[in-house]
N, C-alpha and C positions, 0 to 999 in steps of 0.2 A: 636911690644904689645905686653910686657909683660904679666905673668897671673898676676889677681890681687889678692894681700897679703888676705889669707881666716883667719878668725877668728874661734876658736873650741874650742869646752869642750867636756870631756869623763867622760860620765857615768857607772861602773863596777857592775854587778851584782853579788848577791852571789854567783853564778855559774863558775864567771870565763868572762863570754859574757860582749860584751863593747856597750855601744851606745853610737853616736858621732853624735857630735850638730855641721853642720858648714855653716858660713854664711859670703858673704863678694866675690863669686863667680859667683853666678846666678840670676836674675832676679834683677837687681840691679835698675830699677829704679821704681820698687813698695815699697812701705815705709818700708816695710820690709818681707827679704826670707831669709828660712833655708832650711839646706837639711838633714835630718834625717837620720843615717845609723846605721842598726843592723845585723851584717854578709852582708851579699850579698842583704839585702831589703833598700832600699830609698825612700823615701818620698822627693818631695818636696812641700814647704809650703810657701803661700805669703800672705800679707795683706794688703789693700788698705782700708784707711780712707778718704771720703770728710772730708772738711776744714769746710765746714759750713752744715745744717739742709736745707734739701729743706723745702720751703714755705708751711706751717700747718700741719707738720710731726710732734705726740708730743709721738712718740716710737721710739727705737734701729731699725733702719731695718736694720737688720745684716744678712749676705747672708753666707754660712758654703756649700761650695761643694766637692768632697772629689769625684775622679773619679782616676779610676785604666786602664794605659795603659798598652794595650797586647801587648806592645813589652817589656813590663817588664818583662815577662815570656819566653819570644820568642815565641807567638803566633800571630796569625792572624783570628781574629775575626772570628765569624762563620757567621753571618748577612750576607742578600742579599749584602749592599752595603761593605763591609767588611771595614769598621771603627768603633768607638766606637760612638755607637750613646744613648737611654737616659739612665739613671742611673741605675743599677739593684738596685732590692730591696737590697743588701747586702751592696751596695754602699748608697743609703738612707740613710740607718740603720747608716753607720759610719758617717755619716753626723749629723743626729739625736744626738748622742752618742760626737759630738763636743760642738755643739751648745746648749746642755743642761747645758754644764758647764761653757761654756764663757758668754750665756747670762746673767746669774745675775751676773756676773762681771766688767761689764761695767755700770759705772755711770748713774742712776734713770733717768739724767736729759740731757745725750748724747746722743742726737736725728741724729749727723750726720749718712749718710753711709758706711756701714762698709762690707767690702766681703772678706772673708777667700777662698781661694782658698789652695787645699791640693791635690796634685798627687802621685801618685805611680808609680816612673818611674823606678824600678829594684827590682824584686823576686827572694828569693832562694831558694823555695820551704821549706824555715823553718820557719822563722823568720814572726811571724803575723802582716801585715800591719797596722790593725784596733789596735791595742796596743799601736801604733806610735805616730796614728793620733793627738790626741789631744795633743802630747806634743811639735808637728811639728806646732801645729795651735798657740799653746801658746807661742812659743822660739818665732815664727814668730814677736809676737804681742810686746813681752818682750823687743823687740829691738828698736824699735821706741816708740814716742814721746806720742801714742793711748793714751788717756787715759783708764787706765785699773786695778782692783783692783786684779792685781794676783800677779804671776802668776800663773799656775794652769797644773797640766798632769794627765792622764791618761792611768791606767795598767789593768793589765789582773790578775786575781788570779784565779789557780786553784788547786785541791787539789788531787795528787794521793797519792796511798798508804796511804792513811793521812796525808802526807806532801804536807803544800802548798807552794807554789813558782810562781815566777815572769814571765809573759809573757813570756809562754812554747813555745817549736818548738809545728810546725804544728802536728805533728805524735802524739804528746802527748797528745791530746786533747780529742782521742777517748778513753785514760784510768783514764780521770777526774770524778769525781762524784761531783766534783761544778768548774763551769764555771763563774766570773761573772767580769764586768768593775767598776772600782771604779774611779770613777772623783774628785779631789781636789785639796785646795789651801795648803798652806805649816801650816792653820788653822782652816781648816775643810771642812768635807767633803759635796760636793755638790752635788754629782749623783752614781749611784749605780743599775746596771741592770745586772741581768744573770737566768743562770737558775741552779738546785740543785736535785741528787737522792734522798729529800726525808730528810733535813739536818736539825737539831733544831736549835733554834734560837742563842742558845751559839755559835754553830760552825759557821753559818754565821757574828755573834760580832768578832770572833776571824780573821776572814778570812779580811771584811772590815778594823782593827785594822792592821794588817800584812801590808794593800794594804797604810794607811797613811804612813807607815812607809818607805816604798819605795818612795812613790808618793814627800813628806819630799827630800831627795836627787836628782831628779830630779826637784824641784823647785831649789833647791840652784842651779845646774849649770845652769840653765837659766838665774838666778841673775849674775852666774861669767860671762858668756858668755857676757849679758846685760852691764855690767861694762865693759869688751876690747872694745867693738863696742864703750861707751861712746856717742850714740846718744839719751836716753830713757827718760835724762831730764834733764830741767826741761821738766815732759807733756805740751801737748802744751793747747794754750787758748782757751776757749770758752764759748759761751754766746747762748745757743738753748731755752730756755724758759722766758719769762716775767712775771713778777709778779704784784698784785695787792694786797697787804698787807692789806690796807682796806676790800676790797671785801672777800678776805680769812676769816677776822677776824667777819665780816655780816656774811656769809655763813655758818660758824661754830655754832656762839651764836642764829641765828634762828632756824636752823635746825637740830642741833645735837637731841635734847629732841625729837623729832617726829620722827626722823629716829629711834633712839631708841624703839618709843614704837611698830613702825611696824615691828623692826627686832623682836622684844620679843613678840609679837603676832602669834601664828603658822599660817601658808599660805602655799599655792599651791606655788610654782615657780608661774608662770604665774602671780598668785594675787598679790603676794609679789611685784612683778616687778610693777605690775601698781603703787601700793602705795608707791613704793619710786619716780616712775616718777613723782606721785600725787604731794607730799613734795617739789619737785624741780619745779615744776610748781608754786606752789602756793607761792616759791618766786621772781619766776622771774617775778611772774603778776605787781608785785611792780614798773615795770618798762615799761609797756604796755605803756602806755600817752606817756614815750621818748624812739621814735626808735629806735633814733642815741643811746641811752646810753645803750637801750634793746640789741642790735647788739653789742657793747663794751665789755659788762658784762658778753654777756652769755659763751665765750668760758673758762672766770675764773669760773665761776660758774660751767661748767661740771669739769671740773679739782676737784676744792677742795670740791665740791658736793661727789664725789668719794670717797674722802679720809676721808668724813665725812660719808659715807655707812660703808666704812672698819672697822673703827675708833669704829663705835657703835655695829657692831655686831661683834670683836674682845673683845674689853669690857664686852659684854653680857653674851662672852662664860666663860672669864676669871672669873667675878665674880658673873655670877648668874647661869655657869653651865647650860645655856639653851641654843637651839641651835633656825634655824632660823626656823624649822621644829616643834618647840617645845620640841624635844629629849635632852635624858641628851647625853653625851660625849662617852658613849660603845652601846647605844641603836642602834641594827641593823633598819633601814625601815622595813615596811612591804614584805614580801615575797609570790608569789605564781606561779607556775608553772604549765607545763601542757607538758605529751608527744605524738609524732604519731599524731602530728597537720597536718601535712602537707600528708595527702595519695600517695603523686606521689612519693615523697622523700623517700630515704634507710631509712633515722632516721629523725626524728626532734623533736624540743622541742622548747618551750616559755619559758622565764626567765624573771620575773619580778621585781625589787626591789623598791619601792617607785615609782617616776616617769624617771626609765630605765628602758628599753625593751629591750633583745634581742629575733629577730625572726633565729632559727640556723638550720640548714639542714645539713648533711650527704649524702655524693654519695661516693659511693662505684665501684670504676673501677678495669681495670688490668693495668699490667705493661705498656702497651701503654697510660693509661692514666696520669703517671709519670710526676710530673711538669720539666720539662730539667734547671737543671740549669750550668749556662755554664761563667764560669769567669776567671779570669787571674790564681787563687788559684786553682783554683775544675773546674770538669764539674762531673757531674753525675745527677742520676735519683732519683729527691722526692717521694717517696711514702707514705709520711704523709705530708697535706700543709694548711693551714686556710687561708681563706679572708675576712676581715671585713668591713661594709660598714656602712660609713653615712652619708648618706642623709641630705640633710636638713632641712625635715621638721621634724627630730627629733628634732629639737631645735625649730619649730615654725618658720623657717625660710623659704624666696626664698630666693635663691641666687643662680647662675651659677653653672653650672657642667665643671669640668674641669680637668675630669678624678683621678685616686685614687691621695691621697694627701698623703704628708711624715706623714703624723698623722696616717692615717690609714694602711699603711705599719707597722708602729711604734706599734701601737695598735694590729695588728692582729700577727706581729712576738712573742709578748706579750704572745698572750693567745694562741699562738702555739706552744712555749716553755712550757709553765705551763702544755702542755696533753704531749709534744712528749712522755716524758720516761715512759707514761704509755700506750703506746701501745708497746704490745708485740710482741718480735721478731718476732715467727714464724705466723705473720698476714700476709695471704699470699693478700691481700686489698690493693690496693691506696684507698687512703682515702682523699678526700678533706672536710673540711668543711665551710660553709661560712654563717658569722654571718652578719646579717642586724639588724642595730639599729632602733628600728620603735620609740621610746622617750630616752631620753639625759636630767637627771640629776645629774651627777655626776659618776664616775665608771663604765663607758658604757664597757670598756675594759675586766672587771671582771663578769660584765655579762655574756660577751661572752666564758669566761670558762667557768659556771655554764652551758648557757645552753649549750655548746659542749659537756660536759661532761655525761647531761643528752641527747642527740642526739647521742651521740657517743655509749649510754647505749640500749634507743631504738631500733640501726640498727644493734644490737646485734655484736657489737665486743667487743670482749672479755679484755677490759682496765683492767690495775690489780686494780686500785683504781680512786675512785670518785675523782674530783678534787673540790676544790673550791677557789674563790677569792675573799680579800676585799680589796678596798680602806683606804687608814687612811691620818689622817690631823694632824694637830700642828696649836697650837695658841702661841707666846710666848709674852712678855712685858719684852724689857728690863731693864727699870726703874725699876720695882715692882721684878724683875725676876720670874714672876708666868708665868706658861705655863701648857696648857691642851692638852690632846689629843685627837685626835677624831676617831671614827671607822664613819667606813662606807659616806666616807666626801659625801655632796653635789654638786655641782656645783659651786656654790658662794664660799663653804668652800674653796676649791681647789684656786678659783682666787682670794680670797680676805684672806687665810692664810699662812701658811708659809711651807708647807711641802704637796709633794701629794706621797704616800709612800704605793705602790701598792705590795698584797704580796700574792703569791697562793701557796695552798698542799693540800696534802691529810690529811687521819687523824693522818698519824705517820711522817710528816714534810712538810719542805718548798721545791716545783720545780719550782719556778720563782719567782723573783723580778722586783719590777722596781722604785727608790725613787729620787725626784729630789727635792732639799731644797734651797731654798728662802733666807735663813738668812744667817750671817758666826756665827759660834760659835759654832754649834749643837754639847751637847755632847752626849757619848755613854751611859752615861745613859737613857737619850730622850730615844736615840734611841732604848735601851733594852724595855724600856718600853711599845714605839710606839708597838714592836714586838710580846712583850707579849700580849698586847691588843687585837695586828690582831689575834694572833690563838685563843682568847675567841670565835674573830666574826666569822673568819674561819669555825671552827668548830662547831659554830650555823646554817651556812647558810649550810652545809656540811648534817645536820640532816634535814632539809627542803628539798634538794635536794634529798635524799634518802628517804622520805617521798612523794616522789613522785614516784620514780625509785629504788628501792633497789640497785639493780646490772644488769650489760648485760643480756637481751633477749639469751636465748638458741640458737637461730639459726636468721640466718638473716631474712629479708621480706619475704614472695613468689614470688613479681615482686624483688628482687634485685637480682643480678647478684650470682650466687653461686661459688665457686673458689677453685681447686685444684692444686697442684703443684706436680710435679714430674721428675725423675732426670736419665739421661740416661748418656750414656757414649758420650763422644764428639766425635769418631767418627763418630756415627750414627747420629750426626745437619743435615749433609746434605742431608743424604734419609729420613729425616723427610722433611724438608722442598721441597725436589725434583726440581728439574730442573726451574730454574726460578720462583720458588715457587710453582710449581703446585700442588704437592700433598698436601702440608698444605693447600693453598686456597681452594681445593675440601674439605678437610677433613674438614675446617669450615664448606663451604654451607652445606653438608652434615648433621653436628652435630649443626647446630645452633650456635656454639660456639665464643671463639677469643681463640685462641692459641699463644703463645708470647715466644721464645727463645730466653734465654739470656745463654751465655758462660762464666762460671766460672770455670779457672781452666782449672781441665781435664776431666769435667763435664758437661752435658747441661742443664740447669735449664728450665723445661716446667711448663709455666702457664697458665692454660687451664679455661676459665670464659663461665656462659654463666645463664640460667635462669633457667634448667629444668636439673635436676641431673641427669636423665636420660639420657641425650643427651651428657653430661659431659661425662658420665661413656663409652660411645659408641665413646668418642673421645679418651679418654685411649684406650679400647681395640682396638680402629686400630695403637693409638702410639706404644703400646706394639707387634702388630704385627709384625711393621717394625725394631723393634728395640731387637727384641727377642734371646736371650740365651741363650740355654739350661744348665742347673747348673747339676753335676752329680750328681745321689743322687734322684733328683728330679722326683716326679710324676705326669704325663700327663696325660691326656684328646686328647687321639690323633683319625685320623680318616685315615681308609683302601685307599688308593689311589692305589694302584697295588700289583697284586699278582701273586707271582713263586710260581713255585715248590718247591724249599729251605724256603721259607717265605715270608712276605707280609711287603711291606715300607709303614709306617703310618707317617703322618704328625703330629707333636705336634704343629704346628704354621704353619700359611703363610710364606712359601718358604722357610722352614725348615722339613725335613721330614729324615727317620733312619730306618733303614732294622731290622725287629722284627724275627728272624731266627726262623725256624720254631721246633728246640730246644728248644724253648726258649718261645715258645707258653704255656706249660702245661708241669705237671713232668713228666707225662705220655709220652711212642712214640706215635709219629703221622706220622702215614702214607700221611698224605695230611692237608696242611693249611686250617682250617676252617674258613676263612672268605672269605666274597664277597669286591669289593671295594664299598666304603662309609659308610661300619660295621664301626663303634665307639670302641675304645678299650682304657682299660687302660695301660698306660706303665710305666717305672721306666729307665730315663736314665743311662744307666749305662756308658757312658765315650766311647773313640773312638777307632779304633780300628789299626792296626799298618801303613793302608792307609787312616788315618784320618777319616774313613767312622762312625756315630755315631752307636753305636749298645744299644738295647734298648731290656728289657725285661718283661715279662708278669707273668712267673710262678713265677720270685722272691716274688709276691706280695700275691700268694696263698699259703697255708697251704700246707708245705709239707707230704706226705704221710707217715704213718707210716712203717716201714720194717713190712715184711709176718711175720704172726705167723707159727710156726711149727707145721708140719701135727701129728697126733694122731696117739702118741706108739713111734713115733717118740723120741730118746734120742742120745745124745753124752757122752759116758762117758770117764774116762781116757785112756790114751794111757798102754797097759801091759808095766810092769817095764822094762826097760832093752831096750825098743823101740822107739828110738828118732825119731822125725822128719829127714829125711837125709837134709844134708849142701846141698843148694843152691848152683852150682857154680859160683863163682865171675865173674862178668862182665871186658871183658877188662878194662885194663885201658883205659882212653880217651874213653869208648865209654858208658860209667855212662847215666844214664835216669837225667839228671834234673829236680829239685825237681818239682811235678803237672805236668810234661809234660805225656803226653801219658796217661790221669785218664779220664774214662768214662764220660760223665755226669749222672748226679743221673738219668736222666728217660731212657740211657741204661743199667742201670744193671737191671738183672731178679735172681730169686731167687735160681737157680740153682746154679750161679754163689758163692753165698753165704753160700752155706750149704757145 
């Protein structure tokens, strides 16, 4: 059997690197399959869509799955079963990035189940697979007859030394001050997500525009590939919805004005939901006497009534500039916040904005508490991480708890990226933030950012600057061309609007963003207005935060662990740990501390944590004893351990002692060593002798005595003329005294020798 013919397309990046898209060799029973390759990194993407929708399904059941095969990087999974298990957070985040761009590009009335599966099958350590996942998924769909308003693609944009570039090498990420993923079609931006180091709104728009230029090239490559394959047109026919135009017209006619009045009257989320429901029930009441007709029209009414609610709200905002809770488009909901709410936590805060509330706690730990990240690409200990929880009671629901959702992972990651760059590099702690959403009516991830800032400052973490966040919305009307940008959106405004644009930052710039756009053709002018309006709202919220707590507390809470970092030469790591960990374990027990050692290059970095600073100091002293290396010229407080006729042996540290010769005790000549065992004496380390023995001196720390004064009447006059000092006979050649040799110590000199 011969190798099947493959169809390929190549995309060349500005720096000369190439991306190839290949189809026709692998997974041919899927509706579509492609292999995307860049360098030695390869992704296999497949798509399968059912021909018909399942009964009763009135939405798009799209599943996007991304998995990294450990063999791709020549690794074996580190878990117990030694096989790929549940997806990691990074895999989930990649799934979300792709899903958020694909989902709005399927027709609204297409309800057949669609499954997109992306696998990392080779990794070269340089080309980042996340950057290629969107391209791979879209390419797999583009070559099929599945209805799809694409193609689309996603690229990563970074800025290094002021220069923007696409899909960088993995090692270059750490040098970037801007790192965003942008997803788009040929005509419009669909998704933006990333983190930045306090960039301006103009710089962000520049990066998005730069990304779109490159995305257009990748979309054109997919179109060429689809043309080569020849199976993408015509698209398959489907009929997944049935409609009754008479019912639609009746619903609009009899409910629109009532819904508009409900929307126009400011109310809470729960009250508004009840009023909307009452209007719908009032309409259905006319069919109560005919059970068969009621059963027939109810599904249609639910669909059409939802459209009525959406249009009424949108027109009210566009025409009257009034929102569901009575605000104008720019106004932020009322805010209150409080810190130090949880006495047992190391730091805590409540942040409430309107009907959205986050209770956030900070826990400070040691390096042993770090979050271990193990994937095909990386293996490291994460010292700062944030967990976001969204319990059902926060929206007044009772539903099963099925573990951490993809949404919770995504919202937590956004808040973490917003705060991460504000944590000082010298921070010694592992920091875990937990945000529990207690109420939710829009923008709970941004409430997490605000509560996280307050909780960090309450914990005494010396963050560079406070961070706040805001969610922006958009309502547009294609027919009239009108649009309105909304600050601090409600849940209904997110659901019924055209954009959800979350922006976080300090007073000096943007630190993270996440944008999802539900309409095509969003202009850069609208995006610029949204960013500038977001800045105003962000600064307003920031002022509210700093009214509660202006800056980080000077120190951590009394019950929080105190942390000290110290470094030792690499050769001493074994001595500190001891055989089988005996020494370090005993040290931790004696001092009630946690001691962790990490080897970094030629040094050992030691982290000591404990509640008592006194106990930490004890641990430091014990480690210093083990790792002590005397420094020439340093002064030490020593203890006499042995007395001999020629001097005393003085211990300047545990296990480290040297000789204090009798001639080095005082400037005057001594006949006897004036110490006994146990005496303390201050000495200076003078170095080592020829036998590598330590030399100590005490007299160099004492003032040198003055020369003796001349006796009264003694006078030294000039020599009589002609009487010169007799010349000293020269030493034989080779018998000269080397310079300095034979000099008597100062204590041995006497007045007669100077006369």
